[in-house]
N, C-alpha and C positions, 0 to 999 in steps of 0.2 A: 554057697559060697565058692568063689574062684579060687582056682589055686595060682600062686604067684611065686614064679622063680627069678630070684635076683642074682645075678652074676657080678661079683665083687672082685676087682683085680686093684692090686696096690703096684703103682708104677712110679713111686718116688721114695726117697730114703731121707728126706729133710726132716719130717715130723713122724714120730713113733705114733702109730695109731693106738689110741686108748681102748682098753678092754670095752666090750659092748659096742662099740661104734659100728661094726659090720651088721649085728642084730638089730641095731637102731635103724639103719638105712633099710635093712628088709623090712621093719616095721611101718616105717615111714611110707614106702612105696606101696605096702598093702593097705594102708589107711587112706591114701588118695585114691586107690582103685575103689575102695568101699565107699567113701564120700561123694565119689563121681557115679556110685552105683553100677560101674562097669562089671557085669557078671560073667565075661568071659575070662578063661584062664589067660594069664599074660605074663610075657618074659620082659625084663629091664636089664640092662648093663649097667654098672657103675663103676667108673675108675678113679682113683685117686692119683694125682698126678702133682708136680711142683708147678711154681709160678713161670718157670721157662717153657715147660711143655705146654701149659694153658695159653700162655702168649702167642707161641706157635699156631696152636690150633684156631685161637681167635683170628689171627692174621690170615690162615689159609682160608678159614670157611666164612668169616664175617668181614675181612677186610680192614678189622680193627687192630691197629699197631700197639697194644698193651695185654697186659695179662688182665685177668677177671677171676671172680670167685666161682664162677660154674657155667656149663655150658651145656645145652641140652641139644641132641639130634634126633628128633622124631622119625619115625619110620612109617608113619601113618598120615593120614588126611581126611578131615572131615569125618572123623570116625571109623575110618577105614584102614584096617592096619595089615601090615605084613603077617603070614601066618608060619610059624615053624611046622612043616609038614609031618615031623616025627612026633611031636606033641600036641599039635592042634591049637596051641597057644599063640595069641597074638603078640608079635614082637611089637613092642612100643617103641624101642629106640635105646639110645645112649646117654647117659649123664655123665660128665666129666666134672670132678670138682677138685680145685686147687687147695690142699690141706694147708698150704703155707697162708694162702690169703683167708682161710677159713680162722685160722689161729690169730691172725693180726685183728680180723673182723670180731670175733668172739672178745679180744681184749677192748677194743673200741667201745663196742655196744654194752660192755660190761656184765656179759653173761658167758656161759660154758662153751666149750667147744661142741660139746654133744648138741647142745642147743643150735648152735650155727650150722652145724652138719645137719641136722634135723630140718632146719629151715631151707637150706640150701637144696636138700633132697626133694623135701615137699614142693619148693618153687620150680625145680626143673620137672618133677612128675606132672605138676600142672602143665607146663609147657607141651609136655609129650601127648597130653590129652588135649592140647588145641588152644590153650590159653596164651596170650601173647600182651603183655603190659604194655609194650611199645606201640602197640595198636591204638590205643587211645587212653584217656584218663578214666574212664568207665571200666575199661578191661583191668586196669591197672587196680583200681579200688576193688573190682571183684576177685581179682587174685589174691590180695592183701587179706580180705575178708575169709576167703577159703583157706588159706594159708595159715592163718590165726586160728581159724576154727578146728583144723586138721592136728595143729600142734597142740591145741588145748584138750581135744579129744586123746591125745597120747600123753597127755601129762607134762608136756614141755613148752607150755605156754610163754609168752613173753614174761608174765607176772610171776611166774614160778620158778624161773631158772636164771635170775640175775646172781651174779656172784656178790657176794657181801664182802666188803673190805673191812677187815677188824683192824681196831686200832690198839697200839700195843704202848703200855705206859711203862717207862724206865724207873 
């Protein structure tokens, strides 16, 4: 079993990070590595930012002038990754998540913030492993199937994490 080091940084103040989110992110990163049968030790950096910060990164790195939910910055190509020579671990890359957007999307989709952050982490990790849903509809379907399978393995599948609205009677 590989060792997984996840460096998590909170660079925003708009959204209070719920208890357990950092552990969830670590679990998601580890689960994707296992699902992809990646046996080397690896490291990933995850940053929480606000909409303004992710907008700037999206414009700077992708030329897209709007905010987004998550960005992935892979440090490898075709299964070959940079190596941290102090630890020997493969350095997969960086994940940047807008917690403001994640909160909005959780409300829109009717599930918990934890499910949304879990989904965004798994989605980004698959990008770090070389998947690209913008390449083709087949790649998109493969990514979606992998995302849902990994989230189900973690107990945060779509069917299990919807927030139920309770009716109040006066």
